[in-house]
C-alpha positions as CSV (number, residue, x, y, z in Angstrom):
1,X,-32.8,-2.7,-15.9
2,X,-29.2,-1.5,-16.0
3,X,-27.0,-3.6,-18.2
4,X,-23.4,-4.3,-17.1
5,X,-21.1,-3.9,-20.2
6,X,-17.7,-4.9,-18.9
7,X,-15.8,-8.2,-18.4
8,X,-15.1,-9.7,-15.0
9,X,-18.7,-10.6,-14.1
10,X,-18.1,-13.9,-12.3
11,X,-21.0,-13.2,-9.9
12,X,-23.8,-14.1,-12.4
13,X,-22.8,-17.7,-12.0
14,X,-23.8,-19.0,-8.6
15,X,-20.8,-21.4,-8.4
16,X,-18.2,-18.8,-9.7
17,X,-16.2,-21.8,-10.9
18,X,-14.9,-20.1,-14.0
19,X,-11.6,-19.2,-15.6
20,X,-12.2,-15.5,-16.3
21,X,-10.5,-14.4,-19.5
22,X,-12.8,-11.4,-19.8
23,X,-10.9,-9.2,-17.3
24,X,-7.3,-8.2,-18.0
25,X,-5.6,-8.7,-14.7
26,X,-1.9,-9.6,-14.1
27,X,-1.8,-13.4,-14.2
28,X,0.7,-13.6,-11.4
29,X,-1.8,-12.5,-8.8
30,X,-1.4,-10.1,-5.9
31,X,2.2,-9.6,-4.8
32,X,3.0,-10.9,-1.3
33,X,4.0,-7.5,-0.1
34,X,0.7,-6.1,-1.1
35,X,-1.2,-8.9,0.5
36,X,0.6,-8.2,3.8
37,X,0.0,-4.5,3.5
38,X,-3.8,-5.1,3.1
39,X,-3.8,-7.3,6.2
40,X,-1.9,-4.8,8.2
41,X,-4.1,-1.9,7.1
42,X,-7.2,-3.4,8.8
43,X,-6.1,-2.1,12.2
44,X,-6.1,1.4,10.8
45,X,-9.6,1.2,9.4
46,X,-10.9,2.7,12.6
47,X,-9.6,6.0,11.2
48,X,-10.8,8.0,8.2
49,X,-8.3,7.7,5.3
50,X,-6.0,10.6,4.4
51,X,-8.1,12.7,1.9
52,X,-4.9,13.8,0.2
53,X,-3.2,10.4,0.0
54,X,0.1,12.0,1.0
55,X,2.1,8.9,1.8
56,X,0.8,7.1,-1.3
57,X,1.5,10.2,-3.4
58,X,5.1,10.4,-2.2
59,X,5.7,6.7,-3.0
60,X,3.9,6.8,-6.3
61,X,5.6,10.0,-7.5
62,X,9.0,8.4,-6.9
63,X,7.9,5.2,-8.7
64,X,6.6,7.1,-11.7
65,X,9.3,9.8,-11.8
66,X,6.9,12.8,-11.6
67,X,6.1,15.6,-9.2
68,X,3.8,14.6,-6.3
69,X,1.9,17.8,-7.0
70,X,0.7,16.3,-10.4
71,X,-1.1,13.4,-8.8
72,X,-4.8,12.8,-7.9
73,X,-6.0,9.4,-6.6
74,X,-9.4,7.7,-6.8
75,X,-11.4,4.6,-6.2
76,X,-10.0,3.0,-9.4
77,X,-9.2,4.7,-12.7
78,X,-12.8,4.6,-13.7
79,X,-13.7,6.8,-10.6
80,X,-11.1,9.3,-11.6
81,X,-12.4,9.3,-15.1
82,X,-15.9,10.2,-13.9
83,X,-14.5,12.9,-11.7
84,X,-12.6,14.4,-14.6
85,X,-15.8,14.6,-16.6
86,X,-17.6,16.2,-13.7
87,X,-14.8,18.7,-13.1
88,X,-14.4,19.7,-16.7
89,X,-18.0,19.4,-17.9
90,X,-17.0,19.3,-21.6
91,X,-19.7,20.0,-24.2
92,X,-18.1,18.2,-27.2
93,X,-15.6,15.4,-27.0
94,X,-13.9,13.0,-29.5
95,X,-13.2,9.4,-28.6
96,X,-11.8,6.4,-30.6
97,X,-14.2,3.7,-31.8
98,X,-13.8,1.0,-30.6
99,X,-12.4,1.9,-27.2
100,X,-13.2,1.5,-23.5
101,X,-17.0,2.1,-23.0
102,X,-16.7,4.2,-19.8
103,X,-15.2,7.2,-21.6
104,X,-18.5,7.7,-23.4
105,X,-20.5,6.8,-20.2
106,X,-18.6,9.4,-18.2
107,X,-19.0,12.1,-20.9
108,X,-22.7,11.4,-21.3
109,X,-23.1,11.7,-17.5
110,X,-22.4,15.5,-17.9
111,X,-24.5,15.8,-21.1
112,X,-21.4,15.9,-23.4
113,X,-21.9,15.3,-27.1
114,X,-19.6,12.5,-28.2
115,X,-18.0,12.2,-31.6
116,X,-16.2,9.2,-32.9
117,X,-12.9,8.7,-34.7
118,X,-13.7,5.3,-36.2
119,X,-10.8,3.0,-36.4
120,X,-10.6,1.0,-39.7
121,X,-10.4,-2.8,-39.8
122,X,-8.4,-2.4,-43.1
123,X,-5.8,-0.5,-41.1
124,X,-5.9,-3.1,-38.2
125,X,-7.8,-0.6,-36.1
126,X,-4.7,1.6,-35.7
127,X,-4.9,5.4,-35.1
128,X,-3.9,7.2,-38.3
129,X,-2.4,10.7,-39.0
130,X,-5.9,12.0,-40.0
131,X,-6.9,12.0,-36.3
132,X,-5.2,15.5,-36.1
133,X,-7.7,16.7,-38.7
134,X,-10.6,15.7,-36.4
135,X,-9.1,17.7,-33.4
136,X,-10.4,21.2,-33.8
137,X,-11.1,24.2,-31.5
138,X,-14.7,23.1,-31.5
139,X,-13.9,20.3,-29.2
140,X,-13.5,20.5,-25.4
141,X,-11.9,17.1,-24.9
142,X,-10.1,14.3,-26.7
143,X,-9.7,10.8,-25.2
144,X,-7.1,8.3,-26.4
145,X,-6.5,5.0,-24.8
146,X,-2.9,3.8,-25.4
147,X,-2.5,0.9,-25.9
148,X,-6.2,0.9,-26.9
149,X,-8.8,-1.3,-25.2
150,X,-10.0,-3.7,-26.7
151,X,-7.6,-3.7,-29.7
152,X,-4.3,-3.5,-27.8
153,X,-3.0,-1.3,-30.6
154,X,-0.2,1.0,-29.6
155,X,-0.1,4.5,-31.0
156,X,3.6,5.5,-31.5
157,X,5.2,8.1,-29.3
158,X,6.1,10.5,-32.1
159,X,2.5,10.8,-33.2
160,X,1.2,11.1,-29.6
161,X,3.6,14.0,-29.0
162,X,2.1,15.7,-32.1
163,X,-1.4,15.2,-30.6
164,X,-0.3,16.7,-27.2
165,X,1.2,19.8,-29.0
166,X,-1.9,20.2,-31.2
167,X,-4.3,20.0,-28.3
168,X,-2.2,22.4,-26.2
169,X,-2.2,24.9,-29.1
170,X,-6.0,24.7,-29.5
171,X,-6.8,24.7,-25.7
172,X,-8.4,21.2,-26.0
173,X,-8.2,18.9,-23.0
174,X,-6.3,15.7,-23.9
175,X,-7.0,12.6,-21.7
176,X,-4.6,9.8,-22.4
177,X,-5.3,6.4,-20.7
178,X,-2.1,4.6,-20.1
179,X,-3.6,1.9,-17.8
180,X,-2.1,-0.9,-19.9
181,X,1.2,0.6,-20.8
182,X,3.0,-1.4,-18.1
183,X,2.4,-4.6,-20.1
184,X,3.8,-3.3,-23.4
185,X,7.2,-4.8,-24.3
186,X,10.1,-2.7,-23.1
187,X,11.3,-1.7,-26.5
188,X,7.9,-0.3,-27.4
189,X,6.8,1.0,-24.0
190,X,6.7,4.7,-23.3
191,X,4.7,7.3,-21.4
192,X,3.8,10.9,-22.0
193,X,4.6,11.7,-18.4
194,X,7.7,13.8,-19.4
195,X,5.4,16.2,-21.2
196,X,3.2,17.0,-18.2
197,X,5.2,20.0,-16.9
198,X,4.9,22.1,-20.0
199,X,1.6,21.0,-21.4
200,X,-1.2,21.6,-18.9
201,X,-4.0,20.4,-21.3
202,X,-2.6,16.9,-20.9
203,X,-4.0,14.5,-18.3
204,X,-2.8,10.9,-18.0
205,X,-4.9,8.1,-16.5
206,X,-3.3,5.2,-14.7
207,X,-4.4,2.2,-12.6
208,X,-3.0,-0.1,-10.0
209,X,-5.7,-2.6,-10.8
210,X,-4.3,-4.4,-13.8
211,X,-0.6,-4.2,-13.1
212,X,-0.8,-5.4,-9.5
213,X,-3.9,-7.6,-9.8
214,X,-6.0,-5.7,-7.2
215,X,-9.3,-4.8,-9.0
216,X,-11.2,-5.6,-5.8
217,X,-9.2,-3.1,-3.9
218,X,-9.9,-0.2,-6.3
219,X,-7.0,2.2,-6.8
220,X,-6.3,4.5,-9.7
221,X,-4.9,8.0,-10.4
222,X,-4.5,10.7,-12.9
223,X,-1.5,13.0,-13.5
224,X,-1.6,16.5,-14.8
225,X,0.4,19.7,-14.5
226,X,-2.9,21.7,-14.4
227,X,-3.2,22.6,-10.7
228,X,-6.6,24.2,-11.2
229,X,-8.0,20.9,-12.6
230,X,-6.5,19.0,-9.6
231,X,-8.2,21.4,-7.2
232,X,-11.6,20.9,-9.0
233,X,-11.2,17.1,-8.8
234,X,-11.1,17.5,-5.0
235,X,-14.1,19.8,-5.1
236,X,-16.5,17.8,-7.1
237,X,-16.7,14.7,-4.9
238,X,-16.3,13.3,-1.4
239,X,-12.9,13.6,0.3
240,X,-12.5,10.0,1.4
241,X,-12.6,8.2,-2.0
242,X,-9.5,6.1,-1.4
243,X,-9.7,3.8,1.5
244,X,-7.0,3.1,4.1
245,X,-6.6,-0.4,2.7
246,X,-6.2,0.9,-0.9
247,X,-3.7,3.5,0.1
248,X,-1.5,1.0,2.0
249,X,-1.8,-1.5,-0.9
250,X,-0.6,1.2,-3.3
251,X,2.4,2.1,-1.1
252,X,3.4,-1.5,-1.0
253,X,2.7,-2.1,-4.7
254,X,5.2,0.4,-6.0
255,X,8.0,-1.3,-4.1
256,X,7.4,-4.6,-6.0
257,X,10.0,-4.2,-8.7
258,X,11.0,-7.9,-8.9
259,X,7.3,-8.8,-9.2
260,X,6.9,-6.3,-12.1
261,X,9.9,-7.6,-14.0
262,X,8.7,-11.2,-13.6
263,X,5.2,-10.2,-14.7
264,X,6.2,-8.4,-17.8
265,X,8.5,-11.3,-18.9
266,X,5.7,-13.8,-18.2
267,X,3.0,-11.8,-20.0
268,X,5.3,-11.3,-23.0
269,X,5.9,-15.0,-23.3
270,X,2.3,-16.0,-22.9
271,X,1.0,-13.2,-25.2
272,X,3.2,-14.5,-28.0
273,X,1.9,-18.0,-27.4
274,X,-1.7,-17.0,-27.5
275,X,-1.3,-14.8,-30.6
276,X,0.3,-17.6,-32.6
277,X,-2.1,-20.3,-31.3
278,X,-5.2,-18.2,-32.2
279,X,-3.7,-17.5,-35.6
280,X,-3.2,-21.2,-36.1
281,X,-6.9,-21.7,-35.3
282,X,-7.9,-19.4,-38.1
283,X,-8.4,-16.2,-36.1
284,X,-7.2,-12.8,-37.2
285,X,-5.2,-11.2,-34.4
286,X,-4.9,-7.4,-34.2
287,X,-2.5,-5.3,-32.2
288,X,-2.6,-7.0,-28.8
289,X,0.5,-5.2,-27.4
290,X,-0.8,-5.3,-23.8
291,X,-2.0,-8.2,-21.5
292,X,-4.9,-9.1,-23.7
293,X,-5.5,-10.4,-27.2
294,X,-8.0,-8.9,-29.6
295,X,-9.1,-11.2,-32.5
296,X,-11.7,-11.9,-35.0
297,X,-13.1,-15.5,-35.4
298,X,-16.1,-15.8,-37.6
299,X,-17.2,-19.3,-36.4
300,X,-18.5,-20.8,-34.3
301,X,-20.8,-17.7,-33.9
302,X,-21.8,-18.7,-30.3
303,X,-18.2,-19.1,-29.1
304,X,-18.7,-17.2,-25.8
305,X,-21.6,-19.5,-24.9
306,X,-19.8,-22.7,-25.8
307,X,-16.8,-21.6,-23.7
308,X,-18.9,-20.6,-20.8
309,X,-20.3,-24.1,-20.8
310,X,-16.7,-25.3,-20.3
311,X,-16.2,-22.8,-17.4
312,X,-14.4,-20.2,-19.4
313,X,-15.5,-16.5,-19.8
314,X,-14.2,-14.4,-22.7
315,X,-15.2,-10.8,-23.7
316,X,-17.4,-10.6,-26.7
317,X,-16.7,-7.2,-28.3
318,X,-19.9,-7.0,-30.4
319,X,-21.3,-4.2,-28.1
320,X,-18.3,-1.9,-28.8
321,X,-19.1,1.0,-31.1
322,X,-17.7,0.2,-34.6
323,X,-17.4,-3.6,-33.9
324,X,-19.8,-6.5,-34.3
325,X,-20.2,-10.3,-34.1
326,X,-17.0,-12.3,-34.2
327,X,-14.7,-9.9,-32.4
328,X,-13.4,-11.1,-29.0
329,X,-10.9,-10.1,-26.3
330,X,-9.1,-12.5,-24.0
331,X,-6.8,-11.8,-21.2
332,X,-3.3,-13.3,-21.0
333,X,-3.4,-15.6,-18.1
334,X,-1.3,-18.5,-16.7
335,X,0.3,-21.0,-19.0
336,X,-2.1,-23.8,-17.9
337,X,-5.2,-21.5,-18.4
338,X,-4.0,-20.2,-21.7
339,X,-3.5,-23.7,-23.1
340,X,-6.9,-24.8,-21.8
341,X,-8.5,-21.8,-23.6
342,X,-6.9,-22.8,-26.9
343,X,-7.9,-26.4,-26.5
344,X,-11.5,-25.5,-25.9
345,X,-11.7,-23.1,-28.8
346,X,-10.2,-25.8,-31.1
347,X,-12.7,-28.3,-29.9
348,X,-15.6,-25.9,-30.3
349,X,-14.5,-25.3,-33.9
350,X,-14.1,-29.0,-34.6
351,X,-17.5,-29.7,-33.2
352,X,-19.1,-27.0,-35.3
353,X,-17.6,-28.5,-38.4
354,X,-18.8,-32.0,-37.4
355,X,-22.3,-30.9,-36.6
356,X,-22.6,-28.7,-39.7
357,X,-23.1,-25.5,-37.6
358,X,-19.8,-24.0,-38.8
């Protein structure tokens, strides 16, 4: 039986009465303008959606400051990822470890051999300069999530630019996932979008899902200056992969600047609280520059089960390549929810000590 590997599975519980820290969604919820756009789009669902997402492309290009000709939209960033794999059909690829599981899944779907650049706990799971040594002409693709999922570690812009130039020189496709970059503090946030024009090996993945809290709508995109790749993306799948509702939701979303400013300030404040509170509970916190916290807590060993009994879901990271028991990821949620999480972790640890199961 197929095993679901991601967070956000609230459906296994019949009551669905859970606080879901396993999925990294903007805690402020769907913006009002997007909600209204979704409602208004229902009347247009009698028509097929625009296969080229023209109005969405125009609005998004202005929002991101890139050429509309660089954009390709899909049914979530994961859908675009699988399309890229199908369009490129790489034979050998390099991914970080740990990182988002669907990179490997998408690559394996086209029989691509996957190599790992294993991030070291001693280096707080940061990407190091020796990554460049692993990128050779024998590779067809390199995938880097920045900030990385689940660690939240941010690879600095100077090094990422070196990677872009190195891959361009070798003719290796570079896929950079910036889905969580919007949640990084302003003084650390950056994108490689400015390099798209002159470096056609570069592809940037982006999602509306996390930033605008619409994972159920499904809307993502990639950006590249490689027009031939963009054409192949259209050729390898159905034309109507972005619904009328998703397109209208995206057009409305990129107008929500006040919502974005409030979201980033709120996430920054609550992220700092969670990092400090978890540290105070004895956890080792790594990276965590996005809207989630990655940490190691040795005991209690059955923490996810204990929290689920209290109606809280967290993401165990033991199934990530290069991780194991005791590594967890929790989303930054509302102030009330975050404090409830910390309270329940503290009680679980105190109970483990009291019962001798620590």
